[in-house]
PAMARNU-207972 format. One record per residue (C-alpha): residue number from 1; residue in one letter; x, y, z. Coordinates in pm, 1 decimal, decimal comma. Layout:
N
NUM  a  X  Y  Z
...
***
This chain:
214
1  x  10592,1  -2491,1  13185,5
2  x  10610,8  -2088,1  13245,8
3  x  10825,3  -1891,8  13010,4
4  x  10840,5  -1511,0  13007,8
5  x  11132,3  -1216,1  12971,4
6  x  11220,6  -1019,2  13287,7
7  x  11411,3  -669,7  13255,4
8  x  11630,1  -558,2  13521,6
9  x  11889,4  -270,2  13551,0
10  x  11955,7  -284,9  13155,2
11  x  11974,2  -680,7  13157,3
12  x  11701,3  -898,2  12998,3
13  x  11673,9  -1257,9  13105,9
14  x  11448,2  -1527,0  12956,6
15  x  11280,2  -1724,1  13246,5
16  x  11183,1  -2080,9  13230,4
17  x  11038,2  -2299,4  13509,9
18  x  10864,2  -2624,1  13524,0
19  x  10577,2  -2476,9  13678,6
20  x  10196,6  -2358,7  13521,9
21  x  9943,8  -2087,9  13568,4
22  x  9954,4  -1700,6  13578,7
23  x  9966,3  -1703,6  13971,1
24  x  10284,3  -1920,5  13961,5
25  x  10436,1  -1659,6  13720,6
26  x  10379,8  -1384,9  14009,2
27  x  10507,3  -1620,3  14263,5
28  x  10830,1  -1652,4  14050,9
29  x  10846,8  -1280,9  14007,5
30  x  10829,6  -1265,0  14398,4
31  x  11128,0  -1532,4  14418,4
32  x  11336,3  -1353,7  14158,3
33  x  11312,9  -1004,4  14345,1
34  x  11426,9  -1167,6  14687,8
35  x  11711,9  -1344,0  14495,4
36  x  11801,3  -981,7  14328,8
37  x  11766,2  -814,1  14652,8
38  x  12032,3  -1059,6  14803,0
39  x  12283,3  -943,6  14564,1
40  x  12250,8  -1206,1  14275,0
41  x  12248,1  -1125,7  13907,0
42  x  11955,7  -1155,9  13714,0
43  x  12152,0  -1435,1  13489,2
44  x  12217,7  -1636,0  13833,1
45  x  11859,7  -1606,5  13938,7
46  x  11716,4  -1704,5  13611,2
47  x  11946,6  -1999,5  13578,0
48  x  11833,6  -2134,1  13942,1
49  x  11465,4  -2094,5  13901,9
50  x  11483,4  -2336,7  13591,4
51  x  11499,5  -2633,2  13876,6
52  x  11237,0  -2513,2  14099,7
53  x  11013,2  -2784,0  14174,8
54  x  10608,0  -2758,6  14176,1
55  x  10462,6  -2793,1  14517,2
56  x  10268,6  -3103,3  14547,7
57  x  9907,8  -3087,0  14460,4
58  x  9918,0  -2737,4  14340,8
59  x  9877,8  -2713,3  13969,5
60  x  10091,9  -3038,1  13961,1
61  x  10101,0  -3191,7  13618,0
62  x  10061,0  -3562,0  13619,4
63  x  10218,9  -3821,0  13367,1
64  x  10196,3  -3699,5  13022,5
65  x  10257,4  -3812,5  12655,4
66  x  10341,0  -3611,9  12354,1
67  x  10038,5  -3528,9  12179,2
68  x  9811,0  -3672,5  12446,1
69  x  9631,9  -3513,1  12742,1
70  x  9785,0  -3254,9  13000,1
71  x  9654,9  -3340,4  13335,3
72  x  9672,4  -3111,6  13638,5
73  x  9583,2  -3188,0  14004,4
74  x  9525,0  -2884,5  14200,1
75  x  9398,7  -2822,3  14566,4
76  x  9163,6  -2524,2  14443,5
77  x  8857,0  -2599,6  14659,2
78  x  8737,2  -2215,7  14663,8
79  x  8542,9  -2020,5  14399,1
80  x  8865,5  -1777,3  14353,7
81  x  9111,7  -2065,2  14357,8
82  x  8918,4  -2275,1  14095,7
83  x  8875,9  -1929,4  13881,6
84  x  9246,5  -1914,7  13866,7
85  x  9338,2  -2250,2  13789,8
86  x  9066,6  -2260,7  13499,8
87  x  9135,7  -1927,0  13374,4
88  x  9511,9  -1973,0  13362,5
89  x  9472,7  -2312,4  13171,9
90  x  9210,0  -2154,5  12938,6
91  x  9487,4  -1966,0  12777,7
92  x  9706,6  -2250,3  12681,5
93  x  9438,3  -2527,5  12631,9
94  x  9377,0  -2534,7  12250,6
95  x  9102,7  -2816,7  12255,5
96  x  8884,3  -2897,3  12548,4
97  x  8905,2  -2811,7  12900,9
98  x  8786,3  -3075,9  13143,7
99  x  8738,0  -2998,1  13510,3
100  x  8646,8  -3245,0  13802,3
101  x  8551,9  -3115,7  14137,1
102  x  8307,0  -3104,4  14419,7
103  x  8246,4  -2933,9  14738,4
104  x  8317,3  -3023,6  15099,8
105  x  8055,7  -3104,3  15347,2
106  x  7969,5  -2916,8  15661,0
107  x  8152,4  -2604,7  15495,3
108  x  8022,8  -2265,2  15325,3
109  x  7766,7  -2389,1  15123,8
110  x  7716,5  -2060,0  14942,4
111  x  8005,5  -2126,6  14749,9
112  x  7878,0  -2442,7  14571,9
113  x  7668,0  -2280,8  14317,0
114  x  7963,9  -2026,8  14261,2
115  x  8203,9  -2288,8  14189,0
116  x  7959,6  -2454,2  13951,0
117  x  7917,0  -2121,6  13774,9
118  x  8280,2  -2048,2  13744,4
119  x  8325,8  -2403,5  13592,2
120  x  8053,8  -2320,6  13364,8
121  x  8208,1  -2003,3  13256,7
122  x  8587,6  -2145,9  13187,4
123  x  8546,2  -2525,5  13143,7
124  x  8428,0  -2699,5  12821,4
125  x  8347,6  -3016,7  13011,1
126  x  8235,8  -3044,3  13401,1
127  x  8222,4  -3360,2  13594,7
128  x  8087,1  -3280,3  13939,7
129  x  8167,6  -3550,9  14219,8
130  x  8250,8  -3576,7  14566,8
131  x  8504,7  -3411,6  14765,4
132  x  8499,6  -3490,4  15157,2
133  x  8124,9  -3477,1  15207,5
134  x  8173,6  -3541,7  15574,0
135  x  7837,5  -3567,6  15763,4
136  x  7638,8  -3419,9  15478,3
137  x  7431,1  -3595,8  15206,5
138  x  7643,6  -3596,9  14916,9
139  x  7379,0  -3611,7  14663,6
140  x  7239,1  -3278,9  14796,5
141  x  7595,4  -3112,6  14775,1
142  x  7614,6  -3206,6  14427,9
143  x  7274,2  -3084,5  14336,6
144  x  7383,8  -2728,5  14488,5
145  x  7688,9  -2740,7  14275,0
146  x  7531,1  -2837,8  13965,2
147  x  7281,0  -2543,7  14021,2
148  x  7530,1  -2318,0  13888,6
149  x  7616,0  -2538,3  13553,7
150  x  7421,6  -2604,4  13254,0
151  x  7318,5  -2953,4  13194,4
152  x  7495,6  -2966,9  12842,7
153  x  7819,3  -2914,5  12997,7
154  x  7807,6  -3089,7  13346,1
155  x  7738,9  -3439,5  13434,0
156  x  7731,2  -3602,1  13778,0
157  x  7972,9  -3896,2  13862,7
158  x  7938,7  -3926,3  14244,1
159  x  8233,5  -4154,4  14306,9
160  x  8545,0  -3962,2  14275,1
161  x  8757,6  -4234,5  14144,8
162  x  8511,6  -4343,3  13876,2
163  x  8453,2  -3973,0  13791,3
164  x  8862,5  -3914,3  13748,6
165  x  8855,8  -4248,9  13530,3
166  x  8565,2  -4127,8  13309,2
167  x  8748,0  -3828,6  13225,3
168  x  9096,8  -3997,2  13143,9
169  x  8923,2  -4242,9  12947,1
170  x  8713,2  -4020,9  12714,4
171  x  8910,1  -3684,3  12692,5
172  x  9057,4  -3645,9  12336,6
173  x  9434,8  -3597,3  12241,8
174  x  9565,9  -3251,6  12330,8
175  x  9270,2  -3196,1  12586,0
176  x  9348,5  -3038,4  12914,1
177  x  9204,4  -3190,9  13237,3
178  x  9200,1  -3050,2  13595,7
179  x  9112,9  -3268,3  13882,3
180  x  9043,6  -2988,4  14148,5
181  x  8974,7  -2990,0  14525,6
182  x  9204,4  -3232,4  14700,2
183  x  9563,9  -3171,2  14578,1
184  x  9805,0  -3327,6  14820,2
185  x  9547,2  -3456,6  15033,7
186  x  9539,9  -3851,1  15084,2
187  x  9189,2  -3895,9  15192,0
188  x  8819,1  -3880,1  15127,0
189  x  8623,5  -3791,2  15442,4
190  x  8288,8  -3945,7  15462,8
191  x  8064,5  -3966,1  15797,5
192  x  8368,7  -3913,0  15995,7
193  x  8602,1  -4175,5  15864,4
194  x  8892,6  -4088,9  15648,0
195  x  8934,1  -4345,0  15372,5
196  x  9266,6  -4363,2  15157,3
197  x  9246,2  -4172,4  14848,1
198  x  9472,7  -3965,4  14650,2
199  x  9363,0  -3777,8  14335,4
200  x  9736,2  -3816,5  14153,2
201  x  9767,0  -4176,4  14231,9
202  x  9401,5  -4214,9  14063,9
203  x  9514,3  -4019,4  13772,5
204  x  9834,4  -4195,3  13711,0
205  x  9649,7  -4542,4  13730,8
206  x  9403,2  -4408,4  13482,8
207  x  9666,9  -4286,2  13239,3
208  x  9848,5  -4606,6  13273,0
209  x  9548,0  -4815,5  13188,9
210  x  9474,5  -4565,9  12884,3
211  x  9839,8  -4516,1  12759,5
212  x  10057,9  -4776,7  12906,7
213  x  10248,6  -4499,8  13116,6
214  x  10324,3  -4434,8  13466,1
***
């Protein structure tokens, strides 16, 4: 999780919270500022944020095991959001950083190669997959994303469930994995139909299959 020191009016407190990412550290500073403005001491505020809960699908860490994988599900579906997630984890990932993502159909197509380029810059292994293709051709969407990636880093696994299963099965101990784009969403939208689908559920099933854990 996040750990840093805060100094306020001569007092210094170590802040610990079960959150991840530089942007969440910034969010915590805002929370602390509000608590201090309400008259709480820095020590009281620091103690309370220890139990803060992450938002579902926002840099949410899934089932983990000591010395194995760190897997995160995040809603990042724009170039800036993907950059923030990958750049934050890059600082803490000692081994390979994997990312699984796609781009939505019938949305801003210009961001597709941009997101591919960001993944290329920050991740070690890239798996491009479907993410709500809606009424567009999913293969063509993926081609536009892959235009921003190098072929030695990126692979295409069109089926999102298979893409997630592939990464969980093949990532090495201590690798970091990001499943980006859906976060809290509970469906995959194809040709106007929303099929039940949840990234976290698929991740946990794949982790259980590999490690025997929930």
